N, C-alpha and C positions, 0 to 999 in steps of 0.2 A: 504494499500498499505506500502511495505518496505521503510524505510527512507533511502534517497541515502548515500552511503559511499563515502564521498569526498577523492580523491586521487591526482589530478594534479592541476595546476594554472588554468586550463580552466575549472575546476569543474567538471570532469567526476567521476561518480562512479567509485569505483575502481573494482566492479563486472565487469563493461563494459571494463576498462582498461584489465582484467585478460583474458576475453574473446577475445578482438583484439590479445593480446600478444601470447595466446596460441593457437588460433584456425585460424588465418588468412591466412596460408598457407593452411590449409585443405579446407577452403571454395573454396579458387581458384582452388586448385587441383582438387576438386571434382564438379566443375560446375558453380560455382559464377564469375560472370564478374567482373574483377577487379576495374573498376570504380564503379560498384554499391557496391561492398565492402567499396571502400573509401567514398562514398558519404553516405550510409546509416549509417555506423560506427561514421562519422562525426556529423553526425545529433543527436545521442544519447549521453544524458548526464547521465540519470538514467537508471539502469538496469529495472525499470518497463515500460520503453518504447521501450525494446528490441523487444520483440514478435509484437507488433503493428507497429513499423518502417519496419521490415522486411517483415511482411504479407503485408504492403502497397505496398513494392517494387516488392513482389510475384505478386501482382495483375496486373501490368504493363505486365509481361510475360505471365501470364494466359489469359490476354484480346488478346493479339498477337496469342496464340495459339488457342482461340476459334473464333477469326476472320479467322485464316488459314483454321480452319476445316469448318467453313461457306462457304468458298470458295473452298473447297476440295483441298487445298495445304497440302496434308497430311504429307509429308515429314518434311515442315515447322511447322506445327502443333505438330508433335511430338518433335521437338527440342524446341519449345516455352515450351510446357507443361511440358516436363521432366524439364527444368529449374526452372520453377515455382514452380514443386514439391520439388526441393530442396532447393528453398528460403523458401518456406512454413516450411521445415523440420527445416531448421536453425532458424527460427522464435521461433520454440518450444522446441529446442534440449535439453536446460537446464534450461527453464522456467518455474519450478515448484512450484513457490510462487503464481501462479494465475491458477489452473488447468482448470476452462473454459475456459480462453483465450488461455491456450496451447493447449488444445483439440480441440478448434475450427480451430487453425493453422494446427494442426496435420491431422484433417478430410480433410482439403483442399489439404494438401501434398499427401495423399492418393488418393484424387479423380483426383488430377492432372496428378500423374504418372499413376493410372489406364487409363484415356484417352490418355495418351502418347502410352502406350504399344503397342496398334496395328500398329502404325506409326513409330516404332523405327527399327533401322536397326542393329541386327535382332530383328524382334517383340518379345514382351514378354507375359507372360499369369499369369494370378493372379491365384493362387491356394490355396485350403483349406487343412490343413493337421490336421487330428484327433488327438486330445490331451486331455487325462485327462476329457472325456466327453464333450470337447468344441471344438474349433479349434485354430490352430496356422495359420496365412497367411503369404504366399510368394509370390515371383515372379520368374518364370521359363521363362530362356530365352534359345533357342536352336541354336546352330550355322547353319545358311543357307548351305544346301547341304551335310549336315551328318545325316544319317539315324538314328543310335543309339550311339550318342555320350557320352563320359564319362560325369560324371557331378562333378561340384565343389560347395558343400553345403557351403553357405557364412553365418557366425555367427556374429551378430552385437555386438557393445559394448555397454557401458553404455548409451550414447548419440547419438548413430547413428541408423539408421533403414533402412529398404528395399529401401526407397524411395531415399536414398543418394548414392546408390550403382553402378549406371550407370559407372561411370569412373573406379569403381574397377572390375567391370564385363568385360570390354571391352576388356583387354588383355587376358583373358581365351577365350573369344567367337571368337576373332580374330585367335587364334590357333586351333578351332576345339573342345573345350570343352563347354558343357551347364553348366549355372549358375543358382543356386537355392539360392537365398537370401530370410531368412526368419526371422520374429520377433519372437524371443524366449520369455521365461517368463521375465517380465520386461522391454521389449524391444518394441518400436513401438506400433503398434496394440495388443501386447501381455501385455504391462504394466498394463492395468486396471484391467484384469482379473486374472493374474498371477504374482506372487512376483518373483524378483531376487532368483535364488537359486544355490548354489553352485554346486550340482551334475548335471551339463549341460549334462552329458551323456543321462538323461532321455529325454529331448526334442529332441537330437539328434537322438536316436533311433528311435523316432515317424518319424521324417523327413525321416532316412534312408529306414524304413518301407514303406514310402509314396513312395520314389523313385522306389521301389522294385515292386509297383502296376503299374509304367509307362512303357509301352512296347516300347516307342519311345526314352528310355535312357537305356544305359548300366550301369546296376546296378551293375555288377562285378568290375566296375571301378569306385569308388566315392573317391573323394578329400573332403578335409576339409579346411577351411580358416577362420579365425579370425581376427577381427581387435580392437586394444586397450584391453578393457576387454574382448572382445570377442577372444583375443589371449590366455586368460587363458582358456575360455568356450572351444576353439578348442582343445587346449592341453589337457585339462580334458577330454573331450570326446573320444579323440584318445587312452586315457589310457585303455578305456573301451569297446568302440565300434569297435570290430576288423574287422567289414566290411569296414572302412577307410582304403584306401590304402596309403594315404600321407597327410600330414597337414602342412600348412603355418600360423604362429602365428605372428602377426604385433605387436610389442611393448606391448605384454600383461604382466600383473603382475604375478610373481612367488607366492607370498602371499600377497593378498589384505589388510589383516589385517596389516601386517608390514608396508604397504606403507600408511595406513589411515591417519596418523597425518600429513604427508606432502603433502596430495591432495588438490589441489584448494577447496575454500569454495562451489563454484558452483558444483562442482564433489561430495563433501562429501552430500549435501543437495538433489541432483537427487538421489543418491544411497539411501538416507533414505527415499524418498517418492517412488521410485521403488521397494525398498524391502517391503514396506507396513509398515514400522516401524513408531512408534508414537514419538519416541525421538532419538536423536543422538546417546545417549548412547546405545541404543537398536540395532541401525544402526550398530554402531562399532563392538557390539558382533557378530552382523550378519555377517559383513565384514570378520571376522576372520574364518568363514566357507569356505571362497573362496580361497583355499589354495592347492598347488601342493607339499607340503612337502612329504607327505605320498603316492604321487600318480605318480610322474614322473617317477619312476623307472618301472613303468608299461607300459610305451610308448615305441614300439617297430618298430611301424610304421616309414617310413622316415620323417623327421621334417625339416622344413625350417624357421629359425628364422632371424626377422628384428628387429633392434632396432637403435636408435639414441643417438649419445654420448651426446647432449645437450636436451634429454627429460627432462622436467620438471615435468612430470606426474608420469611416473615410470623410475628409473634409468637403464641405461643400464645393470646393473649388473642383474637384474631379469632375462634376458635372457640368459647371460652368466651362471647364475646358473643352469637354466633348461636344457641348452645344456650339462652341465656336469652330470646332473641327468639321462638323458634318457638313455634307453637300445639299442635303434635302431640307425641307421645313423641319423645325424644330420650335418645340414650346419648353420652357425650362420654369419649373415652379419651385422656388426657393421658400421655405417654411422659416420664418426668422426664430420660432421657438420649437422646432421640429428636431427630435433626435434622430438617431440612424432609422432609417426607412420611415421617419415622423409618425411611427406607430402611436406615439403620444398626442398626435394630432390627426388621427386618420381619416377623421370627418372631412378634414380640409382638401384632401387628395383622392380618396377612395372614389366618390360618386363623380368628381370630375373627370378624373383619368377613365373611367368606364363609360361616360358621355363621349369623351373625346374618341376613344376607340369605335365606340358604336356609330358615329359620324364618318371615321375613315372605312369601316366596314360596310357601309351602305346600309345600317340598320335605321339610323335617323337621317334624314336629309340636311345636307351642309346648310350651314347658316350664311 
């Protein structure tokens, strides 16, 4: 076990303090009940206990979901199991120092959301996407009452996965767009077989190829969305994959290598593990391959950028730099009191970005 790193008078591990400070707004904005967040994090002093504590609270919601399923209260079951999946995801999200424990929590996250999918509104479908002789896994949700909707492909960040996406999916679904959240290389179910790669246009091409096989989706209207490091992935893919009609990038880095030294400890270590690098020096070299410096000028599709002035992971200047470099139309939304991904001010950008995408994909008439 890692030796706790003492930080405050109460004896909390500095990594626990960092996780609370950086990610509290994200947890609550993406489905964690506030009192659960407060109680679970108050009970944790050592980072070694993080996964166990969150898994225990996830079990409470999982039991509620399974009890509801047994009684055929399917709507309640979907709600409880969806929430359980989010909790199990946050149990594992940066917990890379104990891979067996992390993977057990991850498997529970996948299982709970899979059980929830038929009972969500709208329901979801687990899909398999051929990729480099193996498979990537995704969750496809289609808006109710729309025969062949446009689709928003959703790229995860370093520590997010498709099991966290419900709150991000809802604004698009409500406006008549389908969502396809997938785990790419180094992400979620893709992190075991595939290392993080900078040329993310390769997995995005596989996903777009898959979309074209679906007759219940309009493959001529595909948008791309990415969160955090996924903001880099989405921007990078938009530079090369011209079947993408519009792109939203949320708080992504312009140059991951330049940002490296200022990243939180937990973030750097998660990147090392998910890049399949043996040492931190090797991980830093690999981080330098994730850059838009020589790529941004190839982006010609419409781009919507969101960043927070208080972002402690990537400074807001990363988004500003990207906005200056692209060749296509760009909208830059800087939220003055927003943190990383501005999840503390999600109401300011989630509806607005979904409206923007709806216009670009022809769901709303352009103003």
